[in-house]
Rosetta silent file (secondary structure, phi, psi, omega in degrees, C-alpha in Angstrom):
SEQUENCE: XXXXXXXXXXXXXXXXXXXXXXXXXXXXXXXXXXXXXXXXXXXXXXXXXXXXXXXXXXXXXXXXXXXXXXXXXXXXXXXXXXXXXXXXXXXXXXXXXXXXX
SCORE:     score description
SCORE:     0.000 S_00000001
   1 L     0.000  -47.114  179.014  -61.498   36.673  -49.374 S_00000001
   2 H   -61.593  -36.567  178.507  -60.882   39.301  -52.055 S_00000001
   3 H   -64.324  -39.881  177.672  -57.321   39.689  -50.794 S_00000001
   4 H   -63.513  -42.658  179.705  -56.732   35.930  -51.210 S_00000001
   5 H   -63.645  -44.510  178.637  -58.051   36.041  -54.778 S_00000001
   6 H   -63.098  -40.310  178.489  -55.819   39.007  -55.624 S_00000001
   7 H   -63.122  -43.702  178.836  -52.827   37.234  -54.076 S_00000001
   8 H   -63.988  -37.733  178.423  -53.551   34.089  -56.110 S_00000001
   9 H   -65.423  -40.376  177.595  -53.853   36.151  -59.294 S_00000001
  10 H   -64.483  -45.368  178.103  -50.479   37.770  -58.602 S_00000001
  11 H   -59.899  -44.361 -179.611  -48.922   34.348  -57.921 S_00000001
  12 H   -62.258  -45.270 -179.481  -50.441   32.946  -61.126 S_00000001
  13 H   -65.082  -40.902  178.200  -49.187   35.879  -63.195 S_00000001
  14 H   -63.682  -41.458  178.772  -45.697   35.642  -61.655 S_00000001
  15 H   -65.508  -41.436  178.838  -45.578   31.901  -62.394 S_00000001
  16 H   -60.670  -43.038  178.257  -46.745   32.488  -65.962 S_00000001
  17 H   -65.462  -42.307  179.295  -43.940   35.045  -66.460 S_00000001
  18 H   -60.608  -44.940  179.915  -41.372   32.678  -64.902 S_00000001
  19 H   -65.377  -45.182  179.661  -42.402   29.843  -67.213 S_00000001
  20 H   -59.773  -43.547  178.412  -42.431   32.097  -70.260 S_00000001
  21 H   -65.871  -40.335  178.489  -38.936   33.395  -69.430 S_00000001
  22 H   -63.839  -42.134  178.125  -37.639   29.875  -68.803 S_00000001
  23 H   -69.035  -38.965  178.230  -38.979   28.648  -72.122 S_00000001
  24 H   -62.635  -33.770  177.704  -37.656   31.738  -73.930 S_00000001
  25 H   -63.017  -33.655  179.974  -34.245   30.939  -72.482 S_00000001
  26 H   -89.877  -48.814 -170.691  -34.373   27.541  -74.186 S_00000001
  27 H   -96.943  -20.753 -172.823  -36.469   28.081  -77.324 S_00000001
  28 L    98.614  148.132 -175.024  -36.130   31.795  -77.979 S_00000001
  29 H   -61.720  -39.436 -177.643  -38.691   34.502  -77.426 S_00000001
  30 H   -61.108  -45.631  179.676  -40.238   34.206  -80.913 S_00000001
  31 H   -63.322  -43.456 -179.011  -41.085   30.495  -80.512 S_00000001
  32 H   -63.583  -42.826  178.896  -42.557   31.085  -77.044 S_00000001
  33 H   -61.772  -41.394  177.115  -44.701   33.975  -78.297 S_00000001
  34 H   -64.623  -44.026 -178.486  -46.026   31.779  -81.116 S_00000001
  35 H   -62.431  -34.914  179.811  -46.648   28.890  -78.712 S_00000001
  36 H   -69.798  -22.263 -178.247  -48.641   31.152  -76.396 S_00000001
  37 H   -86.793  -17.931 -174.414  -50.960   32.102  -79.270 S_00000001
  38 L  -108.116  134.372  174.950  -51.810   28.551  -80.329 S_00000001
  39 L   -89.076  119.161 -176.690  -53.976   26.135  -78.374 S_00000001
  40 H   -58.963  -25.203  178.485  -52.350   22.715  -78.613 S_00000001
  41 H   -67.055  -20.086 -179.475  -55.839   21.177  -78.551 S_00000001
  42 H   -86.461   -4.447 -176.827  -56.459   22.781  -81.966 S_00000001
  43 L   -97.283  135.515  173.836  -53.540   20.983  -83.587 S_00000001
  44 L   -84.776   98.014 -173.976  -53.890   17.667  -85.350 S_00000001
  45 L   -81.597  121.645 -179.364  -50.832   15.984  -83.870 S_00000001
  46 L   -85.102  170.047  176.247  -49.280   13.405  -86.166 S_00000001
  47 H   -60.601  -36.316  179.454  -47.241   10.361  -85.182 S_00000001
  48 H   -65.173  -40.516  178.300  -44.118   12.260  -86.274 S_00000001
  49 H   -65.720  -41.464  179.006  -45.005   15.149  -83.940 S_00000001
  50 H   -61.390  -42.292  178.316  -45.635   12.739  -81.058 S_00000001
  51 H   -63.507  -42.884  178.953  -42.243   11.154  -81.651 S_00000001
  52 H   -62.164  -44.818  179.782  -40.578   14.575  -81.748 S_00000001
  53 H   -62.685  -49.344 -178.445  -42.287   15.619  -78.518 S_00000001
  54 H   -60.166  -50.573  179.770  -41.451   12.360  -76.756 S_00000001
  55 H   -62.110  -42.629 -178.748  -37.818   12.338  -77.890 S_00000001
  56 H   -61.699  -47.063 -179.437  -37.440   16.038  -77.128 S_00000001
  57 H   -63.788  -43.802  179.433  -38.785   15.792  -73.594 S_00000001
  58 H   -60.923  -46.930 -178.734  -36.649   12.723  -72.840 S_00000001
  59 H   -65.959  -39.313  178.066  -33.492   14.384  -74.190 S_00000001
  60 H   -65.591  -37.556  176.809  -34.190   17.643  -72.336 S_00000001
  61 H   -64.150  -40.771  179.177  -34.694   15.701  -69.092 S_00000001
  62 H   -63.197  -29.052 -178.481  -31.377   13.910  -69.646 S_00000001
  63 L   -97.913   14.534 -178.408  -29.727   17.306  -70.051 S_00000001
  64 L   -53.189  131.472 -178.913  -31.432   18.823  -66.992 S_00000001
  65 L    87.280   -4.197 -179.708  -29.166   21.432  -65.446 S_00000001
  66 L  -118.920   75.698 -173.130  -27.150   21.747  -68.669 S_00000001
  67 H   -56.182  -42.997 -178.688  -28.777   24.732  -70.335 S_00000001
  68 H   -63.639  -39.813  177.987  -26.240   25.005  -73.164 S_00000001
  69 H   -66.286  -38.836  177.267  -26.677   21.322  -74.048 S_00000001
  70 H   -64.103  -44.564  178.672  -30.454   21.774  -74.009 S_00000001
  71 H   -61.801  -41.038  178.901  -30.218   24.816  -76.283 S_00000001
  72 H   -60.842  -43.159  177.072  -27.945   22.899  -78.642 S_00000001
  73 H   -59.807  -46.913 -177.901  -30.478   20.093  -78.813 S_00000001
  74 H   -66.924  -37.249  179.959  -33.303   22.528  -79.543 S_00000001
  75 H   -61.059  -26.852 -179.016  -31.289   24.401  -82.182 S_00000001
  76 L   -78.570  -11.230 -179.704  -31.061   21.198  -84.229 S_00000001
  77 L   -82.995  155.126  173.981  -34.867   20.984  -84.465 S_00000001
  78 L   -71.715  165.295  179.096  -36.924   22.498  -87.259 S_00000001
  79 H   -57.371  -42.954 -179.932  -39.061   25.555  -86.470 S_00000001
  80 H   -64.143  -41.247  178.221  -42.192   23.370  -86.426 S_00000001
  81 H   -65.135  -42.442  177.522  -40.603   20.845  -84.091 S_00000001
  82 H   -59.327  -46.251 -177.273  -39.453   23.611  -81.759 S_00000001
  83 H   -61.879  -48.407 -178.730  -42.931   25.115  -81.707 S_00000001
  84 H   -64.877  -42.164  179.142  -44.735   21.840  -80.975 S_00000001
  85 H   -64.340  -44.336  178.208  -42.220   20.826  -78.300 S_00000001
  86 H   -61.059  -45.584  179.602  -42.432   24.239  -76.644 S_00000001
  87 H   -60.140  -42.152 -178.607  -46.237   24.131  -76.712 S_00000001
  88 H   -64.482  -46.636  179.327  -46.252   20.654  -75.174 S_00000001
  89 H   -60.657  -41.809  179.406  -43.865   21.625  -72.382 S_00000001
  90 H   -64.809  -48.654 -175.830  -45.944   24.719  -71.716 S_00000001
  91 H   -67.750  -37.932 -176.549  -49.287   22.905  -71.771 S_00000001
  92 L   -90.454    1.850  177.662  -48.138   19.952  -69.681 S_00000001
  93 L    56.122   51.080 -175.271  -46.322   22.187  -67.186 S_00000001
  94 L  -100.688   -0.127 -173.973  -43.059   20.295  -67.686 S_00000001
  95 H   -54.670  -47.527 -177.965  -40.567   23.165  -67.408 S_00000001
  96 H   -64.517  -24.398  179.888  -39.468   22.306  -63.855 S_00000001
  97 H   -79.572  -18.850 -178.882  -38.943   18.687  -64.863 S_00000001
  98 H  -111.107   -7.862 -174.249  -36.518   19.618  -67.652 S_00000001
  99 L  -136.651  145.084  175.585  -34.834   22.665  -66.142 S_00000001
 100 L   -93.838  132.152  179.293  -33.157   23.538  -62.861 S_00000001
 101 L   -68.400    0.000    0.000  -34.294   26.865  -61.402 S_00000001
């Protein structure tokens, strides 16, 4: 039983690192580090933020498999928009839906 728990902890940690690296590849390490420190539940999300998140996720999905196009899209966003979008993708576990491994 203890071995199973340790194995699951290793798997969880490896997945967390994979997601963090994948997001850093798109958003940059600084944005990902900031996103990891903030709980999205603590943010008062405005209609403008919801629109940014929705549009961002849709556009990233359309560009799935095209990392450079995704980065270009993200580069056009403000720092705040990048942060909120990154946090949302992280919280909702959407990385695999917008990126090809």
